[in-house]
N, C-alpha and C positions, 0 to 999 in steps of 0.2 A: 419761435426758433431760438435755439441756444447759441447766442452770439458770443463767442469767446475771442473775438478778434482783438480786443484790447489786451487781454491777458497774454496772447501769443503774437503780439505785434511783430516782434523780430522774426519769429518763426514764419509768419505769413509772408513777410517780404521775401524771404528766401524761397519758399515754396512757389510763390508766384513767378519768380524768375526761372525756377527749374521746370515748372509745369506750364510754361507759356504755350498757348494754343491748345491746351488740354481741356479747358472749360470746367469739367466736373470729373474729379478723379477719386478713386478709392484710396484712402490713406491708412485704413486699419480694418481688420476683420476679426471678430471675436466670438468665442463660444464659452459661456460662463459656467461657474461652479455651483450656482444656487439650485434649489429644487427645480427639476424640469430642465436643467441645463441652461438656465437664463443667467445673465442677459445674453441674447444672441443678436448679432447685428453687424452693421458696418458704419464706418465714419467716412464721409466724403468732403472734399474741399472744392469750393468754387474758385477757380483761378482767374476768372474774369467776371465782370458784371453779367449776370444772366437775367434778362428781362422777362423770360417766360420759362419757368422751371418745368412746366408740363411737357416741354420738348424732350425731357429726360425721363428715364425709367430704369428699373432694376429687375433682374431675375436671378434665381439660383438654379444651378445644375446639380441635381442630387445624385450621389452614389455613382458618378461616372456615366449617367444615363444620357448625356448630351444636353444641349440647350433646351430649356423649357420656354424660351422666349421672354418677352417683357411681361412680368407678372405684376409689377407695381408701377404706376405712373404718378409722378409728383404733381401737386396741384399747380394751377396757373398763377404763380406768384413770382415776384422778382426777388433776387438775392444779390447782395453786393459781393464784389471781389473780396476774397479772404474769409468769407463765412464758412463755417463747418456745419454739416448736416448729419444728424444721427438717425438712422433708420433701424428699427428693432422689431423683434417678433411680438413684443408686448411692452407694457409700461411699468408695472409694479416692480418686477425684478430688476429692470434696468435702473429705475430710480433708486431702489434700495442699494444697489451696488455702486453706482456712480455719484449719487447725490444730486442729480438733475434728471429731468425727463427727456425722453427721446423726442425728436421733432416729428417723426412719423412712425407708424407701425404697419406691418404687413406680414401675412402668412409666408410671403416669399423669403422672409428672414428666419424661417424654421430650419435653420442649418445645424449640422451636427459635427462640425470640425473636420469633415471629410468632403464638404461640398464646395463647388466653385461658385463664383459670383460674376455676373455680367452687368455692366452699365450700358444703357442704350441712349443714343441721341437720334431723334427723328426715326426711330425704329431700327437703327443699325447699331451693331456692337461698337462701343466707343472705348471701353476699358474692361479689363478682365483680371480676376484673381483666380488662380488654380486652373487645372486642366479639366474642362467640362466633360471630356470623354473618359476620365479616369476616376475611379473611386479613390478618394484621398487617403483611405486607411492604409497606414504603413508607408505612405509617400513622404518625401522630405518636406512637402508643404502642408502636411496635416497640422491642424490647430485644435484638436479635440481638447476641451477644457483648457484652452489657452488662446493665443492670439497670433496674428501676423501683422506686421507694420511695414509700410513702404519705406524703402531707404531714401535718403537724401540724394539729390541729383539724378533721379530716375523719373521717367515720364509715363503717362498713361499709354497703354498698348493693347491692341486687340489680340496679341500673342502673349501668353503668360511667360514671363522671364523670372525664374526663381531667384536669380542673383539680385534682383531689385527689391527683395523683401528680407526682413529679419523675422525670426520666429521664436516664440517662447518654448516650443516643444510640447508634446503631449502632457496633459495633466498638470501643467504649470500652475494652474489656479485652484487645484484641488484643495479643499478645506478653507479657502478664503471666503470672506463675507463682505468685504469692502475693498474697492480698488485702491483707495488711498493707503490702506495698511497692508496690501498684498505684498508678498515677497518678490513677486515678478509682475508688477502692475501693468495693465493694458495701457500702452503709451498713447493715449488720446491726444490729438493735436500735436503730435510729435512724431514726425516720420523719419527720424534718424535715431534709432535706438542706440544709446551709448552716451547720451549727454543729459545733463539736467535740463538745460534750455538750449534748443538748437538755434544757432545763428549762422550767418554766412561765414563759412570757413575759407572762402575764396576771395577775401577782401584784403589781402596782404598789401601793405603800403610800403613805399620807400621810406627809409629812415634817414632823416637829416643828421649826418654824422657830426655836424657842428653844434647840435643841441645836446646838452648834457642830459642823459637819461638816468633816472634813479633806479638802480637795480635792487632786486630783492633776492636774498639767498634762498635756495630751495629748502634748506634746513629750517629757515624761518617759516616758510609756507607749510612745511610738513608738521612743524611743532613737535612736542613731546608730551608724554602722559600728563604732565602738570598743566599744559596749556590747551589740551584738546577741548573741543566743544561738542555738544550733542545736537543732532538735527531732528527734523520732524519724524524720521523713520526710526528713531531710537538708537542710531549709531553713535557710539560714544568716543570714537577716535577721529572726529572730523577736524580738519585744519582750522586753527584759530583765525585764519585769514579767509575763510569760506565766504564767497561772494565778492571779494575785493579784486580790483584790477591790479595786476602786477607786471613787471618786466623782469625776466631772468636771462642770464647769459651763462651757458654751460655747454658741455660736450654731449654730442649725440652718442649714446651707448647702445641704442637699439633702434634700428630703422625698420618700422613696421607700417610704412605708408602704403596706401592702396593703389597708388597710381604710378609706382616706379616699376622697374624691370623685374624685381624680385617678387614673383607671385606666390612664393611660399611663406611670406611674412606680411600679412595684411590684417592689421588691427586698427586701421584708420588713424594712425598717428605714429609718434616716435617717443623715445625715452631720453630724457636729459639727466645728466649727473654733473654736479659741481666738480671743478678741478680740485685736485688734492689741496692745493694752496688755499682754496676758498672754503674748505671743509671747516665746520665748527668744532670738529674733534669731539663731539658729544655722541656717545654710542646710543643714546636714546632717540635721536632724531635722524631721519633719513636724508640722504644727499641726492636722491633721485625723484623724478616725477614723470608721469605720462602726459604727453601733449596730445589731446584729441583734435585731429585736423579734419576729419571727414574724408571725402573721396577726391578732393582737388586741393591745390595749393602749392606752396613752394617746396621743391624737392630738396631733401637733405640726405646726407650720407653718413655712414658710421665714421666717427672721429671728427665730424665737423664741429666747429665752435659756432653756436647759434644763439641769436638773441630773439626772444619771444615775448610779445605783450599779449596778455590774455587774462581771463577771469578764473579764479580758483573755484573749483566745483568738486562735488563728491558724487560718484556714480557707483551704486551698489557696493559701497565700502571702499572704493578706490579714490584717492585724491587725484584730480586731473586739472590740467590747464585747458580751458575751453573758451568758447566765444572769442576766438583769436582776432586781434586787430592788426597785428603785424608779425611777420617772421623774416628774419634776415640772417643769411649765412655770413658770419663775420670772416671766417677763414676755414678752408677745407684742409684739414690736417691729417686725415686718414689714420694710420696706425700711430702716428706721433700724438694725435689727439687722444686716442685711447690710453696712451702712456701717461697722460696728464691727470687721469683719474685713478683712484685706488679701488679695485673691486672689494666689496665687503666679504670678509671671510665668515662663513656660518658653520658652526659646529653643532649639528643637530644632536649628536650623542650627549653633549653637555647642556643642551637647552633645557631650561626649567619653566618656560612660560607657555601658557596656552590661552587661546581665545576661542570665540564661537564663530564657526564658518556660516556661510549662507544656508547650509543644510540644517543648521541648528545643532551641529555636532562639534566636538572639540577639534582644534587644529593648532599647530605650532604658532605662537604669536611672533610674527616676523615683521610687525609694523615698522620697526625702526630701520628696515632695509627696503621698504617699498620703492619700486621704480629704479632701484640701483642695479648695477652690474655686480653679480655675486659669484662666489666660488665656495662650494661646500667642501668641508674638510674630510678627507679620507674616502672610504668606500660607502656607497649607498646601495642597498639591496632592493631589487625589484620585488615588491610584495603584492602587487595588484595590477592586472592588465584588462579588467573587465570592460573598460571604456576605450581600449586601444582602437578597436575597429570603428567605433562611432565618432570619437572626438580626438583620436590620436594622442591620448593622454595615458600615462601610467602613474602608479604611486610607488614611492621609494621610502625606505626607512634606513636610519643609521642603526648598526648593530644587527642582532639576530632577527629573523623573520618573526613577526608576532604570532603567538599561539592563542587560540580562542581561550578566553578566561576560564570557562568551565571545563576545558579539556584537562587542565592541570590543577585548578583550584575549586574549592567548594562554592556553590552559588552563594552570593552575598551582595547586598545592595551597595554598601560602602566600598567593598573590594572591587566590584565591577566598575564603579565610578572612577576609582583611582587607576584601575587598569586602562580605561579608555583615555584618561589624561596622559598616562605614561607613554602609551603608544603614539598619541597625537603629538606629543612633544618632539618626537624624533622622526616625523614624517613630512613629506613634501610631494606635491604633484608636479610631474615633468610633462610639459605640453609642447605642441608644435606652435607655429607662428600664425595660426589661423583660428578664427572663431566660427568655423563651419563644421558641418557634420559630413561623415562618410567620404572623407578625402583619402588619398593614398597614404597608407601607413609609412611609406618611405619618406614622407615629409617630416617625420619626427627624427631629429638628428640622432644617429646611432642605429637607426632601423632601416638603412638603405638596403635595397634589393630584398625586401621582406618576402620570404616564403618559408615553407616548412623546414627546408634543409638548414637555413641559417637564422630562423626566428629565435630571438631571445626567449628564455624561460624564466619563470619566477624563481628567485634564488640567485639569478645572475646579478652582476654588480656594475655600477658606473663609478669610476674613481674621479674625485675632484670635479663634480658636476658644475658646469659653468653656464651662465646666461643672465638675462634680466629677470628680476623678481617683480611680478605684478599681482594684482588682486582682481580677478575677473571670473566670469562664468564662460564656459567653452562653447558658445554658439547655440546653446539650448539651456533652458532653465533647469532641466533635470541634472545638468552637470554641477550646478550651484557655484556661487562665487567662493573662491578660496585662493590661497597662495599658490602661484604657478611659476615655474622656472621655464624660460623659453630661450633656446640657443639663438644668439645674434648672428652667428655665422655657421656655415656647414662644416661638418667633420670636426667639430670641437669635442663632442662627447661620444665616447665609445663604450659599448657594452662588452663585458668580459664574462664568458661562460664559466660557470662554477660546477656544472655537472653535465655529463654526456647523456643525450637522449637515449633511453633504453628501449629499443624497438622490440625486445622480447622480454617476457617476465622471467624472474629467477626460476631456476630449475629446482623442483622439490622432489624428495624421495617419497616412497610409499606406494600403495596400490589403490588409493582412493583420493581423488582431488576434487574439492568443492570450491566454487567461485560464486561470489555475490557481485553482480555488476548492474550498474544503472545504464539503460540503453537510450537515454536522452530523448524521451518521448518518441519512440519508434512507432509510427503510424503508417498504414498503407492507405488510409483515407486522407487524401491530400487536401490541404486547406486552400479553397478557392474563394473564401470570403463568405460563402453561403452554405456550403455542404455541412451536414451533421454526420456524426459517426453512428454506428448501429445502436449505441446506447442513448443516442439523442442529444449529444453535446458536441461542441465545436472541436475539430481536430487540433492537436497541439504540436504536430511535427512538421514535416516537410511541406512546403507550399506547392500548390499547382501554379506553376510560373506563367501559364497562359493568361492568368488574371493581370499580369504585368506586361503581356505581349512578348514574353521570352520563350524561346524554344531551345531544347526540348522541354516540354511542360513538367516532366518528372525528373529533371536534372538533380534537384536537391535530394529527392528520395534515393536515386541511384547512388549518389555520393555518400549519403548516410548509410545505406545498406552495405556498400563496399567497405567502409571503415569498420562497421560493426562486425561483419563476417571475418575481416582480417583479425580483429581482436579475439573472437571466439576460437578461430583456428590456432592462434598463437598460444592461448591459454590451454586449450584442449582439456578442459575439466571433465570429470566423470558426470558431475551434475552442475548445471548453471542455474542459479536463482536470479531471475531477471526482474528488474524494477523499471517502471515507467514504460510499459508496452501498451499499445492500444487495447482497450477492454472489449475483447470479443473472442470467443473460443468456439471452435467448430470441430466436432469429433469426426466429421467426414474427411478431414485432412485434405481438402480439395484446393488448398493454396489461396483461399479467399481471405483469410485473416492475416494480420501482421505476424502472429506466432507461426502459422504454417508457412508463410512466405519466408520467414527468417530461417526456419529449419530446412526448407527445400534448398535455399541458396547456400546455406552452410554445408549441407551434404554434397551438393554439386561441386563446391570448391574443394572439399576434402578429397573427393574421388579424382578430380582433375589434377590434384597434387600428388596422387599415388597413394594416399592414405586409405586404409580400410575402415577407419572410424566413421560411424554414422550415428546421427542423433534422432531421438524421438521426443515429442512434446507430451507433457502431462496435461490431460484434459479434465477440468472440474466437471461436476455433475450439473452444470448450467451453462447457458451461453455467455453469461456475464459474471465476473467476480466483483460483486458490489455494483454501485451505481455511478462511480466516478468515470471520467473519460479514460483514465489510465488504470492499469491493474498490475499485479505481480504474476509471475509464471515460472514454470520449471521446464528445462529440457535436459535430457540425459543421454549419455553414450550407451546405446543399446547393445554394444559389444561387451560391455563390462558391468552394466547396471540394468536391472529390471524393476518394474513396480512389484512390491511384495505381494505374493499370492494371497488372495482373499482380503486384501486391503481395500480401503476406499479413499478417494481424494475428497477432502472436505474444506469448507470455507467457514470462517468465523464472522458471523454478523450479530447484530444486537439480539435477535431472537434466540440464538444459541447461548450468548453470554447470559441472558436472563435465566437460563436453566442451570447456571453454575451457582453453587451454594453461596460463594463469596459475593455474588451480585444479586441475591434474592431481593434485597431491599433497595436496589439502585433505581433512580428515577430516569428511565430511558427517554421519556417524553421531553423533559427539560434538559437532559444531559446525555444525548446519544453518544455512543463511542465509535461505532463503525458505520452507521447508517445516516444518510443525509449529508447536507453541506457542512463544510468546515469540520469534518471528522477524519479519523484515521482511515486509510484504505483497508479493505477487507483482506485479512491474512488468508493464505492458501497453505494447506499442509498435505504432505504425501509421505508414505513410507516406501523405501526402496530396498531391493535385495542386491547385495554385492555378490556377483555371480561366482567369483573365485572362492571367497570364504563362506558363502551362503549366509553371511551375517545380514541382519535387517537394521536399518537406521531410518530415523524420521527427521524431516526438515520442515520447518514452518517459515514461509517467506512473508516479509512484512514491509509495509511502507507507512510509517507513522506520520501524523499530521505535521506539516511544516511549521516553521517558527514565525511566519508572517502573520499580520493581523487578520487577513481575510475579511476585512470589514468590521471586525469586532470593535465596538466603541464603548461598551459598558465597562467602565473602570472598576466596578465592583465584582465583575465576573472572576471566578477563580482561574479562568483561562487568559485573563488579561496579563500583559507583560508586567511582571513584578520588578523589573529593572535589576535583577540579580544575576543576569547573564544567561538565563534559560529561555528568554524570548516568550512569545505568545504560545498558548495551548500546551504548556508544560503539564498541566493536570490531565488534559486529554491524552497525551502520550503516555503518562504514567498509568492511567486506567487501562490503556491498551496493553501495556506490559503486564499488568496484573491479570488481565483477562486471558492473554496468550498462555501464561504459565499455568493458570488454573485449568484451562482447556486441555493443555498437553497432559495433565495428570489424569484426564479421563480417557486417554488413548483414542483420540478422535478418528484415527485411521483404522481402528480395530486391530492394530498390531501392537503387541507388548514388546517394547525394547527400551533399554536404557541408553542407547546410542542416539542422542537427540542434538540438533543444532537449531538455534533461533538465528535467522539470517535476514539480510535486507538493509534498507535505509530506514533507520530508526529516528532520524532527524533530532538526535540528542547527542551532545558531547559526553565524554567519558564520566565526568563527575555529576552529571545531571540526574534527576530523580528516576527517570525511566531505566537508564542503564544501571544505576546503583541498585534498583529493585531487582533487576534480572540477575545481577551478580550475587545479590543476597540470597537468591534461590539456588545457588550452587553452580550457575553457569559461568564458564571461564571465557575470557576474551582471547581470540586466536592471535591477536597482535599486541604489541607493547603499547604503553600509554603514549609513547613519543611518536608513534606512527600516525600519519594523517592520510585522509582520503579526499579531502575537499578544501577549497580555498574560498572563503567568503569575507567580503569587506576587508581584504588584505590580511586575514588571519588564516592560519592552517589549523585543521582539526579533523576529527573523524566522526562522520555521521553513519558510516556503513560498517556492518559487523558480521562476523561469524562467531556466535556465542555457543560454546560447547558444554554439554552435560559432563559431569565428572568421568563417566565411563568412556565417552568419546575423547575427552581430553587425554586420558591415559594412552590412547592410540595415536595421538598427534605426532607427526614426524617433522613438520615445518610449516611456515606461513610466510606470506609476503604481501606487500601492497605494491601493485605495479603502477608507478608514477608516470603514466602515459597520457593522463588527461588534466589533472588538477593544476599542474604547473605550467600548462600551455595556454597561450592566448586563444580566446574563443574565435578569433579571426581565422583560425586554422580548421574550424569545423566545417560541416557540410553546407551551411547556409550561403545563399547567394543574394539575399535581399539587400536593399539600399545600395545596389551597384557594386557589391564586393567583387574585386578581381578574382576570377576563377583560378588563377595560377598560384594563389596562396596555398591551395589544397593539393594533397598528394594521395591519390586513391590506392597506392600500393602499401600503405602503412596503416596502423591502427591509431596513430597520433590524434588526440582530441576527438575520439569517437563519442565521448561523453564529457560531462563536467565533473563527474565523480571517478575516482580511481577504483579499479577492481580489487576486491579482497579475496585472497586465495589461501587455502589451507590444505595440507595433505595428511593422510592417515595411513597406518598399516593395519589392515583388518586380517585377522587369522581365523581359521575355523573354530567354532565353539568347542571347548573341551568337554566331552561327556563325563558324567559321574559314574564310575565303575563300582560294582559291588562284587563280593565274593561269589554270589550266584551267577554274575555275568562271566566270571572266570571259569566257574564250574560248567556253565553251558557251552562256552567256547571249547573247553577241553573235551566234553562229551561229543560235540559236533566234529571235532578233529579226529577222535577215535572212530566215529561212525563213517567219516569220509576218508579215513586212512591218510589224513594229512598230519596227524599226530599219533605217535605210538612210543612204547617204552624202548629203552636202549638195551643192548646185550643180546644174549641167547634167548631162545624161546621162553625158558623158565624165568630168566632174569628180567626179560621184557615184561612178563606178567607181574613180577614183584614190583618193578619200577612204576608200572601203571597203577598198581594198588597203592603204593606210597603216595603218588601224586593225588589220586582220588581221595585218600584218607586226609592228606593235608588240606585239600580244598574243602572237604566236609567240616573239618575242625575250624578252618578259617571262617566259614560261613556261620558256624555256631557261635564263635567268639564275637563276630561282628553283630550278630543278632542280640547278644547280651551286652553289647557296648564295651567288651573287653579289648585289651590290647591285641592288635593284629600284626604288629611289626615283626615279631619273631617268625611266625609261620610264613608271612609273605616274603620275608628276606630269604628264608630257607627255600621257598619255591623259586625265587629269583636265582639263587645260586645253582639250583638243579636244572635250570632251563636256559642259562645265559651263554652256553657254548664255551665257557672258560674251562680249559683243560686242567686247571689246578683242583677243581672239584668236579667229580664225575657227574654228568647230567643224567637225569632220569628220563627225559623225553628227547625225541628227535622228530624229524618230518618236515615237510615243505612249509608248514605254518608255524614252526617253532620260533622264528624271529618275531612274527607278529604277536604270538602268544606271550613271549617274554617282554615285548614292548608294553603290552597291556598290564603285565605284572608290575613293571617298573612304574607305570602310570598310577597303579593302585598304591604302590609304596609312597609315591610323591603326594598323592591325594590325601593320604593318611599321615603325612608329615613324618614318615619313617626315614631314618638316616641310614 
């Protein structure tokens, strides 16, 4: 048995007091990262002497299927109070990861991060982790490739109480090989995540005021770069007093205790800052520190003068006072106490220092302000809200919103590195006062009454942001430790809007409007955890909420559909190129597929609003476009547009690419372009007829491979991230661009036209290789380089395009990017998972119908101008004579003369044209004698004289006659 009682003596004493009468309790559950998902198992603690361990057993409840009963029974051995037991699914992986062997193994521990655990005593459930009747996938207690650890001061229970546990979050252990070196290690024998060593935080003692106490200044504890030390985790900014017991006396500048009346600020402790008079006046050392107190202890308040005796520790990069032996409130000063400290002024715009965050990426180096009350100079711009709905955190920058490096610059390793540093220098995370997931967004100061009508947008600003500065992760390892500002009081920080939400796109002139839009994984196959789509893959869109016991089961789908239809109605394009729609096409149009359902609902809403516009879908010659779960598609306004007569709708797969001359030598087995996993989605091409002008135009809709790794680990692969700003799979996307242009040159729709557009999500910013290749082939971008359609990692850029051929460019009237999505928090979209309040959402608008903004362009198409010959004019004249719609002027005799002159001129004109001689004199003479101008007597008259003269003038213009 792995007895670590000695190592965790202080910990055990506390647990025994907290878990009295619990006997054997679960203290940790884990699902490991090694091959096969090991180690898998649990840690248990004996809280009393157990003479016969065989009275206890364990079972796992898999995938929400309810209890499987006691699947493993411990042997008949005795264990002492304070001993830990490790039960795992196997031995080797456990030993490799932890460095010691498990006490027991059992198939019952073949858990997958979504399974509940039961501990039995004499056949009855004694303790439980997770909900045995709920599949943990997507639940707040899920621990896939991660862990869960019981919080301090909580006891065993037959009912699962999620607040009694701390979680690493999904995939926290991905890529780790050893628990000791893991970024988010499994806290074995430590049931209060947040400390280096857990000891009793509720042992506050009275202080004898007659005894002189040696005080240590916080600045001495924090140290400065020249005095920092390094710890076992490689952190290089550790306090020079790490591990020492100290006594400090300072002002409470942040009250984040768990047990007071303010439930919106619970971080298990409080922040202290030296009075201004005690400051060391050294800008390199901090005057503040976080005191980790746990869930009980002496209550302190903002502004109190407090004396604390504790040990200096470091937790995930943050200096803390821990293992408290005494806390005394010397004096309750309130606002007067806060006036005795000087908030640190931070000018991010002028900051030149960076460090490495818990994510391994750059961050502003704010070590010298750790734990202090701070105020940031001037305006900070909201540049990221991706984690707002999960962690109540946003990202802010000083100055302009960051632009993706390759949107404006050429790909370059050194340039990209410098860009990342430059952006990091001026950025900060603004967080709420909790380290929990999926709480009300209104808890973030400045986001009160959050809903679509008043939700801040990216680009909005906060002026003179105030709060305490700490270094923590936000309740889940995926948020990663970094510098965070947290308001210490309500209504201190306010968001000021910088732009008005535009509920309708810009009005564009012209008679043809094209739009490329991402439909955010619009699926009619709802995700119930088990269902597969028709193509055989898991659905990616709305959930079947019955899996979570929520009704109506299709609420997410109905919300998504409402937003999407609102967007289509507002844009009212002649042709929509759709990206990220469920991959299934049905020519019967029976409403079974996502595409037909979308068209049906769109048409119904248009009719209900009194509009005559109706849309039709373009159907490829197969049920599926490629083998991915998502595909591209077209719908068109059938009142203004039709499919070109005798055209075919075609798709581009690797079989067709192999037939192109440029790819005759390409190795498709080792480097597929459109077929298989981690490839570009299959493009779809169609030729349309503009019914007014009778012009034909061709559109090819694309969704190139994304920039993520998709599991690619071979650093020698040409698709591996070259760290020049283009991300993973740049070569794959470039090959797709080359294939699409070569394919278009073959007229794949069997329609010859020079009016062509390459549209869709190309997953490449403007200066990256795929886009530059397309531009080098003569295609023109419909929008300016400054326009963006997407926000990723706090940067704006454009991944979405309408790229026009030169002939189509000549007909362009205007273009716009409708910023209805990218600048909005995803908390406003259709999703209802993780308990999101339904009233954030507004079904009457298109706001946040997707994460990409629509790209819209308009054109003016005119009827094709026919090429006239002298023979055409001669034929028109002879037809006019025969039909008596043209005849000579004057008396009968003069009439015949004038008809002769006209016929003679036309004959001479045809002869000169045939010899390539000048035709301008004769055609000008013919124009003068048929134009109705009284200054020169006309030779002809009749009902077709105007039309005949129009053709003569066209002939003049065609031949460049003045």
